[in-house]
C-alpha positions as CSV (number, residue, x, y, z in Angstrom):
1,M,10.8,-18.7,8.2
2,P,10.9,-22.0,6.3
3,T,9.9,-25.2,8.0
4,I,11.1,-28.7,7.4
5,Y,10.0,-32.1,8.6
6,V,12.7,-34.7,9.3
7,D,12.5,-38.3,10.4
8,K,13.1,-38.4,14.2
9,E,14.6,-41.9,14.3
10,E,16.9,-41.3,11.3
11,L,18.2,-38.0,12.6
12,F,18.7,-39.2,16.2
13,E,20.5,-42.3,14.8
14,Y,22.9,-40.1,12.8
15,L,23.6,-38.1,16.0
16,G,24.5,-41.3,17.9
17,N,21.2,-41.7,19.7
18,Q,22.5,-39.4,22.5
19,F,19.5,-37.1,22.3
20,N,15.9,-37.1,23.4
21,T,13.4,-34.5,22.3
22,E,14.3,-32.0,25.0
23,A,18.0,-32.4,24.6
24,F,17.6,-31.9,20.8
25,R,15.5,-28.8,21.4
26,E,18.3,-27.4,23.4
27,L,20.8,-28.3,20.6
28,C,18.6,-26.5,18.0
29,F,18.5,-23.4,20.2
30,E,22.3,-23.4,20.4
31,F,22.7,-23.9,16.7
32,G,20.2,-21.1,15.8
33,I,17.3,-23.2,14.6
34,E,14.1,-24.1,16.5
35,L,12.4,-27.4,17.1
36,E,8.7,-26.5,16.9
37,E,7.1,-29.9,17.2
38,D,7.7,-33.6,17.8
39,T,4.7,-35.5,16.3
40,S,5.3,-38.4,18.7
41,E,4.4,-36.1,21.6
42,K,0.8,-35.7,20.3
43,G,-0.1,-39.2,21.2
44,E,-0.1,-42.6,19.6
45,L,1.2,-42.8,16.0
46,A,-0.7,-44.8,13.4
47,E,0.6,-48.2,12.4
48,G,3.7,-47.8,10.2
49,E,3.8,-44.0,10.9
50,R,7.2,-42.7,11.9
51,A,7.7,-39.7,14.3
52,Q,8.6,-36.5,12.6
53,L,10.4,-33.4,13.9
54,K,9.1,-30.0,12.7
55,I,12.0,-27.6,12.6
56,D,12.0,-23.9,11.8
57,I,15.0,-22.9,9.7
58,P,16.3,-19.3,9.4
59,A,15.4,-17.8,6.1
60,N,19.1,-17.3,5.1
61,R,20.2,-21.0,5.7
62,Y,19.2,-22.6,2.5
63,D,21.7,-25.4,3.2
64,L,19.5,-26.6,6.1
65,L,16.3,-27.1,4.1
66,C,16.8,-30.9,3.9
67,I,17.9,-33.6,6.3
68,E,21.1,-34.1,4.3
69,G,22.2,-30.5,5.0
70,L,20.9,-30.5,8.5
71,T,22.7,-33.6,9.6
72,R,25.9,-32.5,7.9
73,A,25.9,-29.1,9.7
74,L,24.9,-30.5,13.1
75,G,27.5,-33.3,12.7
76,V,30.3,-30.8,12.2
77,F,28.9,-28.6,15.0
78,L,29.0,-31.5,17.4
79,G,32.4,-32.6,16.3
80,R,31.1,-35.9,15.0
81,D,31.7,-35.2,11.3
82,S,34.3,-33.4,9.1
83,I,33.7,-30.5,6.8
84,K,32.8,-31.8,3.3
85,H,34.6,-30.8,0.1
86,Y,32.8,-30.9,-3.2
87,H,34.4,-31.6,-6.6
88,V,33.4,-31.2,-10.2
89,T,34.4,-34.4,-12.1
90,P,36.9,-33.7,-14.9
91,T,35.4,-34.6,-18.3
92,S,36.6,-33.7,-21.8
93,N,33.2,-34.0,-23.4
94,P,30.5,-32.7,-21.0
95,H,26.8,-32.8,-21.9
96,R,25.8,-29.5,-23.5
97,I,22.8,-27.3,-23.5
98,T,22.5,-24.9,-26.4
99,V,20.3,-21.8,-25.8
100,A,18.2,-20.4,-28.6
101,K,18.1,-16.6,-29.0
102,E,14.3,-16.6,-28.7
103,C,14.7,-17.5,-25.0
104,S,15.7,-13.8,-24.3
105,Q,12.0,-13.0,-24.6
106,I,10.9,-15.1,-21.6
107,R,13.5,-16.8,-19.4
108,P,17.0,-16.2,-20.8
109,L,19.2,-18.2,-18.4
110,I,19.8,-21.9,-17.8
111,V,22.4,-23.9,-15.9
112,G,22.8,-27.6,-15.5
113,A,24.6,-30.5,-13.7
114,I,24.6,-34.3,-13.5
115,L,24.6,-36.5,-10.4
116,R,26.0,-40.0,-11.4
117,N,25.2,-43.3,-9.8
118,V,22.8,-42.0,-7.3
119,Q,21.3,-44.4,-4.8
120,L,17.7,-43.4,-4.0
121,D,15.2,-44.8,-1.6
122,A,11.7,-43.5,-0.7
123,A,13.0,-41.1,2.0
124,R,15.8,-39.7,-0.1
125,Y,13.5,-39.2,-3.1
126,K,11.0,-37.3,-1.0
127,S,13.8,-35.2,0.5
128,F,15.0,-34.4,-3.0
129,I,11.6,-33.3,-4.2
130,D,10.9,-31.3,-1.0
131,L,14.2,-29.4,-1.3
132,Q,13.4,-28.4,-4.9
133,D,10.0,-27.1,-3.8
134,K,11.6,-25.0,-1.0
135,L,14.3,-23.6,-3.2
136,N,11.7,-22.7,-5.9
137,Q,9.6,-21.0,-3.3
138,N,12.2,-19.1,-1.4
139,L,15.3,-18.4,-3.6
140,G,13.2,-18.7,-6.7
141,H,10.5,-16.3,-5.5
142,Q,7.7,-18.7,-6.3
143,R,9.5,-19.8,-9.5
144,K,9.6,-16.2,-11.0
145,L,13.3,-16.0,-10.7
146,V,14.4,-19.7,-10.7
147,S,12.7,-22.9,-11.6
148,I,14.2,-26.4,-11.2
149,G,13.8,-29.3,-13.5
150,T,15.2,-32.8,-12.7
151,H,15.3,-35.7,-15.1
152,D,16.3,-39.4,-15.4
153,L,19.4,-39.0,-17.7
154,D,19.0,-42.5,-19.0
155,T,15.7,-41.8,-20.6
156,V,16.9,-38.8,-22.7
157,Q,19.8,-38.2,-25.0
158,G,22.1,-35.2,-25.3
159,P,23.1,-32.7,-26.5
160,F,20.1,-30.7,-25.2
161,T,18.6,-27.4,-26.4
162,Y,16.8,-24.7,-24.5
163,E,14.3,-23.0,-26.8
164,A,11.3,-20.7,-26.8
165,V,8.4,-21.9,-29.0
166,K,4.8,-20.9,-29.7
167,P,2.2,-22.6,-27.5
168,E,0.6,-24.4,-30.4
169,D,4.0,-25.8,-31.5
170,L,4.6,-27.4,-28.1
171,K,3.3,-31.0,-27.5
172,F,4.2,-33.4,-24.8
173,V,2.7,-35.5,-22.0
174,P,3.1,-33.7,-18.6
175,L,4.4,-35.3,-15.5
176,S,2.0,-38.0,-14.1
177,Q,-0.4,-37.5,-17.0
178,T,-1.4,-39.7,-20.0
179,E,-2.7,-37.0,-22.4
180,E,-0.5,-35.3,-24.9
181,M,-1.1,-31.5,-24.6
182,D,0.0,-28.4,-26.4
183,G,0.7,-25.1,-24.6
184,H,-2.9,-23.8,-24.7
185,R,-4.3,-27.1,-23.4
186,I,-1.7,-27.1,-20.6
187,M,-2.8,-23.6,-19.5
188,E,-6.4,-24.8,-19.5
189,F,-5.7,-28.1,-17.7
190,Y,-3.5,-26.7,-15.0
191,G,-5.7,-23.7,-14.4
192,K,-7.7,-26.1,-12.2
193,D,-4.6,-27.5,-10.4
194,S,-4.4,-26.4,-6.8
195,K,-0.6,-26.1,-7.0
196,I,0.6,-25.3,-10.5
197,K,-2.2,-22.8,-11.3
198,H,-0.3,-20.2,-9.1
199,F,2.6,-20.2,-11.5
200,L,0.7,-20.0,-14.8
201,H,0.8,-16.2,-14.9
202,I,4.6,-16.3,-15.2
203,I,4.5,-17.3,-18.9
204,E,0.8,-17.5,-20.0
205,D,0.8,-14.0,-21.6
206,S,4.1,-14.6,-23.4
207,P,3.9,-15.3,-27.2
208,V,6.5,-18.0,-26.7
209,Y,7.0,-20.6,-24.0
210,P,10.4,-21.9,-22.7
211,V,11.1,-25.6,-23.5
212,V,14.0,-27.9,-22.9
213,Y,14.5,-30.6,-25.6
214,D,16.8,-33.5,-25.9
215,A,18.7,-34.6,-29.1
216,N,15.6,-36.5,-30.3
217,R,13.3,-33.4,-29.9
218,T,11.7,-35.0,-26.9
219,V,10.3,-32.4,-24.5
220,M,11.9,-32.7,-21.1
221,S,10.3,-29.7,-19.4
222,L,8.1,-26.6,-19.7
223,P,9.7,-24.3,-17.1
224,P,8.6,-23.0,-14.8
225,L,5.5,-25.1,-14.8
226,I,5.9,-28.9,-15.3
227,N,8.4,-31.6,-16.4
228,S,7.6,-34.2,-19.0
229,D,6.4,-37.6,-17.9
230,H,9.0,-39.1,-20.3
231,S,12.0,-38.1,-18.2
232,K,10.5,-38.3,-14.7
233,I,12.7,-39.5,-11.8
234,S,11.8,-42.7,-9.9
235,L,13.4,-44.8,-7.2
236,D,15.2,-46.7,-9.9
237,T,16.9,-43.6,-11.4
238,K,20.7,-43.8,-11.2
239,N,21.8,-40.7,-13.2
240,I,20.0,-37.4,-12.6
241,F,20.2,-34.5,-15.1
242,I,19.5,-31.2,-13.5
243,E,18.5,-28.1,-15.5
244,I,17.5,-24.8,-13.9
245,T,16.0,-21.9,-15.8
246,A,16.1,-18.4,-14.5
247,T,16.0,-14.7,-14.9
248,D,18.7,-14.0,-12.3
249,M,22.2,-15.5,-12.7
250,T,23.1,-15.0,-9.0
251,K,20.1,-16.8,-7.8
252,V,20.3,-19.7,-10.2
253,N,23.9,-20.4,-9.3
254,M,23.0,-20.4,-5.6
255,V,20.1,-22.8,-6.2
256,L,22.3,-25.2,-8.4
257,N,25.1,-25.3,-5.8
258,I,22.7,-26.0,-2.9
259,L,20.9,-28.7,-4.8
260,V,24.0,-30.6,-6.0
261,T,26.0,-30.2,-2.8
262,M,23.1,-31.6,-0.7
263,F,22.4,-34.7,-2.8
264,S,25.8,-35.5,-4.2
265,Q,26.3,-37.4,-0.9
266,H,24.1,-40.1,-2.3
267,C,26.3,-40.6,-5.4
268,K,28.5,-43.7,-5.6
269,E,31.4,-41.4,-5.4
270,P,30.1,-38.9,-2.7
271,F,30.3,-35.2,-3.2
272,T,31.2,-35.3,-6.8
273,V,29.2,-33.6,-9.6
274,E,29.5,-34.0,-13.4
275,P,29.5,-30.6,-15.2
276,V,27.3,-29.4,-18.0
277,E,28.3,-26.9,-20.6
278,V,25.8,-24.1,-21.6
279,V,26.3,-22.4,-24.9
280,Y,24.5,-19.0,-25.4
281,P,23.4,-17.5,-28.7
282,D,26.4,-15.1,-28.8
283,G,28.7,-18.1,-28.8
284,K,29.9,-17.8,-25.3
285,S,29.9,-21.0,-23.3
286,F,30.0,-21.6,-19.5
287,V,30.5,-24.8,-17.5
288,Y,28.3,-25.4,-14.5
289,P,28.3,-25.9,-11.5
290,D,30.8,-23.2,-10.6
291,F,32.5,-24.4,-7.4
292,E,34.9,-21.5,-7.1
293,T,35.1,-20.6,-3.4
294,K,35.3,-17.1,-2.0
295,T,37.1,-15.8,1.1
296,I,36.4,-13.1,3.7
297,T,39.4,-11.5,5.5
298,T,38.8,-10.4,9.1
299,S,40.6,-10.1,12.4
300,A,40.4,-11.3,15.9
301,S,40.0,-7.7,17.2
302,Y,36.9,-7.1,15.0
303,L,35.3,-10.5,15.7
304,N,35.9,-10.2,19.5
305,G,34.6,-6.7,19.5
306,I,31.4,-7.6,17.7
307,V,30.6,-10.7,19.7
308,G,31.9,-9.4,23.1
309,I,34.4,-12.2,23.8
310,D,38.2,-12.4,24.1
311,K,39.6,-15.2,22.0
312,S,42.9,-15.7,20.2
313,N,43.3,-16.3,16.5
314,S,43.7,-20.0,16.9
315,E,40.6,-20.3,19.2
316,I,38.5,-18.3,16.7
317,V,39.6,-20.6,13.9
318,E,38.6,-23.6,16.0
319,L,35.2,-22.1,16.8
320,L,34.5,-21.2,13.2
321,H,35.2,-24.8,12.3
322,K,32.2,-25.8,14.3
323,M,30.1,-23.8,11.8
324,S,31.7,-25.6,8.8
325,L,33.9,-22.5,8.1
326,E,37.5,-23.3,7.3
327,A,39.8,-20.5,8.4
328,K,43.5,-19.9,8.5
329,I,45.7,-17.3,10.1
330,E,47.7,-15.0,7.9
331,Q,49.9,-12.6,10.0
332,D,47.4,-10.6,12.0
333,S,44.4,-11.5,9.9
334,I,42.0,-14.5,9.7
335,V,41.1,-15.6,6.2
336,V,37.8,-17.5,6.1
337,T,36.9,-19.7,3.1
338,L,33.2,-19.6,2.5
339,P,31.6,-23.0,1.8
340,L,29.6,-23.5,-1.3
341,T,26.6,-24.1,0.8
342,R,26.6,-20.7,2.5
343,P,25.7,-18.1,-0.1
344,D,24.2,-16.0,2.7
345,M,27.7,-15.1,4.0
346,L,28.7,-11.7,2.4
347,Q,30.6,-9.7,5.0
348,E,32.7,-9.8,8.2
349,C,29.6,-9.4,10.3
350,D,28.3,-12.7,9.0
351,V,31.4,-14.4,10.2
352,A,30.9,-12.7,13.6
353,E,27.4,-14.1,13.8
354,D,28.6,-17.6,13.2
355,L,31.3,-17.2,15.7
356,A,28.7,-16.1,18.3
357,I,26.6,-19.2,17.6
358,A,29.7,-21.5,17.9
359,F,30.7,-19.8,21.1
360,G,27.2,-19.8,22.5
361,Y,25.0,-16.8,23.0
362,N,24.3,-17.8,26.6
363,R,28.0,-18.0,27.3
364,I,28.8,-14.5,26.2
365,P,29.7,-12.5,29.3
366,R,27.4,-9.8,30.4
367,V,29.3,-6.5,30.8
368,Q,28.4,-3.0,32.0
369,N,28.2,-0.4,29.3
370,N,30.5,2.3,30.4
371,E,30.0,4.6,27.5
372,A,28.3,7.8,28.7
373,T,25.9,9.1,26.1
374,V,22.9,11.5,26.1
375,G,20.0,10.8,23.7
376,A,18.8,13.6,21.6
377,P,16.5,13.9,18.5
378,L,18.1,14.4,15.1
379,P,17.8,18.1,14.1
380,I,15.6,17.2,11.1
381,N,13.2,15.3,13.4
382,K,13.1,18.1,15.9
383,L,12.3,20.5,13.1
384,T,9.6,18.1,11.9
385,D,8.0,18.0,15.3
386,I,7.9,21.8,15.5
387,V,6.1,22.0,12.1
388,R,3.7,19.1,12.9
389,R,2.8,20.6,16.3
390,E,2.0,24.0,14.8
391,M,-0.3,22.5,12.1
392,A,-2.0,20.2,14.6
393,M,-2.6,23.1,17.0
394,A,-4.2,25.0,14.1
395,S,-6.8,22.3,14.0
396,W,-5.5,20.5,11.0
397,T,-5.5,16.7,10.8
398,E,-2.3,14.8,10.2
399,V,-2.2,11.9,7.7
400,L,0.5,9.4,6.8
401,T,0.5,8.3,3.1
402,L,2.5,5.7,1.2
403,S,6.0,6.6,0.0
404,L,5.5,4.7,-3.3
405,C,3.1,5.8,-5.9
406,A,2.2,5.5,-9.6
407,H,4.2,7.5,-12.2
408,D,0.9,9.2,-13.3
409,D,0.3,10.4,-9.7
410,I,3.4,12.7,-9.9
411,F,3.3,13.7,-13.5
412,K,0.2,13.1,-15.7
413,F,-2.4,13.6,-13.0
414,L,-0.7,16.8,-11.8
415,R,-0.2,18.1,-15.4
416,R,3.6,17.9,-15.0
417,E,6.2,16.8,-17.4
418,D,8.7,14.0,-16.5
419,K,12.2,15.3,-17.6
420,G,13.9,12.2,-16.3
421,D,15.9,14.0,-13.5
422,E,13.4,14.0,-10.7
423,V,12.0,10.6,-9.5
424,V,13.5,7.3,-8.6
425,V,11.8,4.5,-10.7
426,L,11.5,0.9,-9.4
427,S,12.9,-1.6,-11.8
428,N,10.4,-4.3,-11.0
429,P,7.3,-2.9,-9.3
430,E,4.7,-5.3,-8.0
431,T,1.8,-3.1,-9.1
432,Q,1.2,0.0,-11.1
433,E,0.4,1.8,-7.9
434,N,4.0,1.3,-6.7
435,Q,6.1,2.4,-9.7
436,I,8.2,5.2,-8.3
437,C,9.3,6.8,-5.0
438,R,7.2,9.9,-4.5
439,S,8.8,13.3,-5.1
440,L,5.8,15.2,-3.8
441,L,3.4,14.7,-0.9
442,L,0.4,16.3,-2.6
443,P,-0.8,13.1,-4.5
444,G,-1.1,11.3,-1.2
445,L,-3.2,14.0,0.3
446,L,-5.4,14.2,-2.8
447,K,-6.0,10.4,-2.6
448,T,-6.8,10.8,1.1
449,V,-9.5,13.4,0.3
450,R,-10.8,11.2,-2.5
451,E,-11.3,8.3,-0.2
452,N,-13.0,10.5,2.4
453,K,-15.4,12.5,0.3
454,R,-18.3,11.2,2.4
455,Y,-17.2,13.3,5.4
456,P,-18.5,16.9,5.8
457,V,-16.4,19.8,4.5
458,P,-14.1,21.5,5.1
459,I,-11.4,18.8,5.1
460,K,-8.1,20.1,6.4
461,V,-5.2,17.7,6.3
462,F,-1.4,17.8,6.3
463,E,1.6,15.6,6.2
464,V,5.3,16.2,7.1
465,S,7.4,13.3,5.6
466,D,10.2,12.4,3.3
467,V,10.2,12.6,-0.5
468,V,12.9,11.1,-2.7
469,N,14.6,13.0,-5.5
470,K,17.5,12.2,-7.9
471,D,20.7,13.9,-6.9
472,P,23.9,13.1,-8.9
473,S,26.0,14.8,-6.2
474,T,25.4,12.0,-3.6
475,E,27.0,8.6,-3.5
476,R,23.9,6.7,-4.5
477,G,22.5,9.4,-6.8
478,V,19.4,10.1,-4.7
479,R,18.5,12.1,-1.7
480,N,15.6,12.2,0.8
481,R,14.1,15.6,1.5
482,R,11.7,16.4,4.3
483,H,8.6,18.2,2.9
484,A,5.5,19.7,4.6
485,C,2.3,19.7,2.7
486,A,-1.2,21.0,3.7
487,L,-4.5,20.8,1.8
488,Y,-7.8,22.6,2.3
489,A,-10.9,21.2,0.6
490,S,-14.4,22.8,0.9
491,D,-17.2,24.4,-1.1
492,E,-14.8,27.3,-1.8
493,A,-11.0,27.3,-2.4
494,R,-10.4,29.8,0.4
495,F,-6.9,30.5,-0.5
496,E,-6.5,32.9,2.5
497,I,-6.9,29.9,4.8
498,I,-4.1,27.8,3.3
499,Q,-1.9,31.0,3.2
500,G,-2.8,31.6,6.9
501,L,-1.5,28.2,7.8
502,L,1.7,28.8,5.9
503,D,2.1,32.1,7.8
504,T,1.7,30.2,11.1
505,V,4.3,27.6,10.2
506,M,6.8,30.2,9.0
507,E,6.4,32.3,12.1
508,S,7.0,29.3,14.3
509,L,10.3,28.9,12.5
510,G,11.2,32.6,13.0
511,F,10.3,33.9,9.5
512,T,7.5,36.3,8.9
513,H,5.9,37.5,5.6
514,C,8.1,40.2,4.0
515,N,8.7,42.1,0.9
516,K,11.2,40.8,-1.7
517,Q,13.6,43.6,-0.8
518,Q,13.7,42.9,2.9
519,D,16.7,40.9,4.4
520,R,14.8,38.3,6.3
521,G,11.5,36.6,5.9
522,Y,9.5,34.8,3.3
523,Y,7.4,36.0,0.4
524,L,5.3,34.7,-2.5
525,E,6.5,35.1,-6.0
526,E,4.1,34.8,-8.9
527,A,4.7,31.7,-10.9
528,D,2.9,29.5,-13.5
529,V,2.7,26.1,-11.8
530,P,0.9,23.6,-14.1
531,M,-1.0,21.8,-11.3
532,Y,-2.5,25.1,-10.1
533,L,-5.0,27.5,-11.7
534,P,-3.3,30.1,-13.9
535,G,-3.0,33.3,-11.9
536,R,-3.7,31.4,-8.6
537,S,-0.3,30.0,-7.9
538,A,3.0,31.2,-6.5
539,K,6.5,30.1,-5.4
540,V,7.3,30.2,-1.7
541,M,10.6,32.0,-1.4
542,L,12.8,32.3,1.7
543,N,15.1,35.3,2.1
544,E,17.8,35.4,4.7
545,N,20.5,38.0,4.6
546,G,20.3,38.3,0.9
547,N,20.3,34.6,0.2
548,T,17.1,33.5,-1.5
549,V,15.9,29.9,-1.5
550,E,12.8,28.5,-3.3
551,L,11.0,26.4,-0.6
552,G,8.0,25.2,-2.7
553,T,4.7,26.3,-4.2
554,I,1.2,27.4,-3.1
555,G,-2.0,27.7,-5.0
556,I,-5.5,26.6,-6.0
557,V,-5.5,23.1,-7.6
558,H,-6.4,23.0,-11.3
559,P,-9.8,21.5,-12.2
560,E,-8.1,19.0,-14.5
561,V,-6.1,17.7,-11.5
562,L,-9.3,17.5,-9.5
563,F,-10.9,15.5,-12.2
564,N,-7.9,13.1,-12.4
565,Y,-8.3,12.4,-8.7
566,E,-12.2,12.1,-9.0
567,L,-12.7,15.2,-6.9
568,K,-15.3,18.0,-7.4
569,M,-14.7,20.4,-4.5
570,P,-12.2,23.3,-4.9
571,I,-8.9,22.7,-3.2
572,S,-6.1,25.0,-2.1
573,T,-2.7,23.6,-1.0
574,F,0.9,24.3,-0.4
575,E,4.0,22.1,-0.3
576,I,7.4,23.2,0.9
577,N,10.9,21.8,1.7
578,I,11.6,22.4,5.4
579,E,15.3,21.4,5.3
580,P,16.6,24.9,4.6
581,F,15.5,25.8,8.1
582,L,18.1,23.5,9.7
């Protein structure tokens, strides 16, 4: 949960000096935020020091991350202020940013905007910088997805270009420095910086670095690291040029809209923004910021049902106004226009949440739940408990392994081929250990044995959990399946022990070992399974009234698989799908 510090005197003055700390704490609770600390309550303030309020902001309310947004929202909530409307100033010849094709190698997206005739003081300047940091950290995912650059427009000249250049071809004086540096020197210099060093990894291994130039080839910024000292903003700045580079178009539009709507109130003509045109290598051009509003259509019956109140359409519209949501009644529906400052609002339930805040959670009437229901486990969970109990009673130890694993764990290490139709691959994994959703439980058990080799043998472990497989027949193209896997590791493979456990589990589910010709039971069918020793592996087949289903496999693990998992002791194992027993 993000935290902001606001000037107590400035905030209370805006609110009409009708609050003390306790009253404001109660207001925060009603509005859905939390006053964590009033620094003036700690004791005497130093000379010249002003009391600060430390306020916790919900992670989805990016519009409250600065005093401008907080006062605006609280003002409307209390009825002291009106809902603000934001406008893009019409211009026939907007400033332009031209994107070079090389940027596709590193950070392909950029947007921009201009705030004209801004009136800054020390407090507003600090709030502006703090909001940028919070947006970079939260929406920007530590600058990986989005990085903000702000410049004094009067120190540069358009049109601007966004390029990707080799580190040695880049030369400029970074913000608050006097030395001109190239890309390699910047990496060396800021590798010792307590703040910027955490962002170096984003571009340091790239053959090219992203750079924003003005018309005179003056470097303005090296995103996502540092701006140029040449175009830095000061208290004397009147016109602010904003450029935001990104890898995610949705996020970058959200960040730009939040930034300009918050600080356009300090423009000579409040709440107006000058647009910037961005031209991409394919010739397509876009004008930013995009102030097109969206709507959500809902109904009084839905909102009342979710919140637990009974309000008319007109009363709901009035309550939503307290949350800066403009709504109108159209026949039996309520159409809510979403403010530019609320990108977190996506569905009807989000409107219902704001309605509950406006009405007051403490005022929602308590009612008796008259629905008579009887709790019961899901059939799949009941089946799982039966299998787990039987294995545990047979003196086997249950383990719980991670549902994400490396691609090699499922394929290369198990001597299996990836045909592209089995596993779900993560598009942006944090580590190589979390590349895919597991489609087998066995790798997790092998890792468990590997990390516990110091314990005496035999090691008898099992797991009953979900695996994930691709399935084009489902809506999302994937399906969870409940598997049971057991592993026996000792000085000898002892296949009879693992088969004995399989017999126990199958008998508990009402199926005994049978011949292939019998109508009911399970049997083993010889098969060549790559992860098992040749001639020491089989399919586990279920036969019920002539319907045959392959449940899984059983066998002695291949020595190459053992080597891949740094194991030397023989291992026998089985893994089956238990869902056919439902």
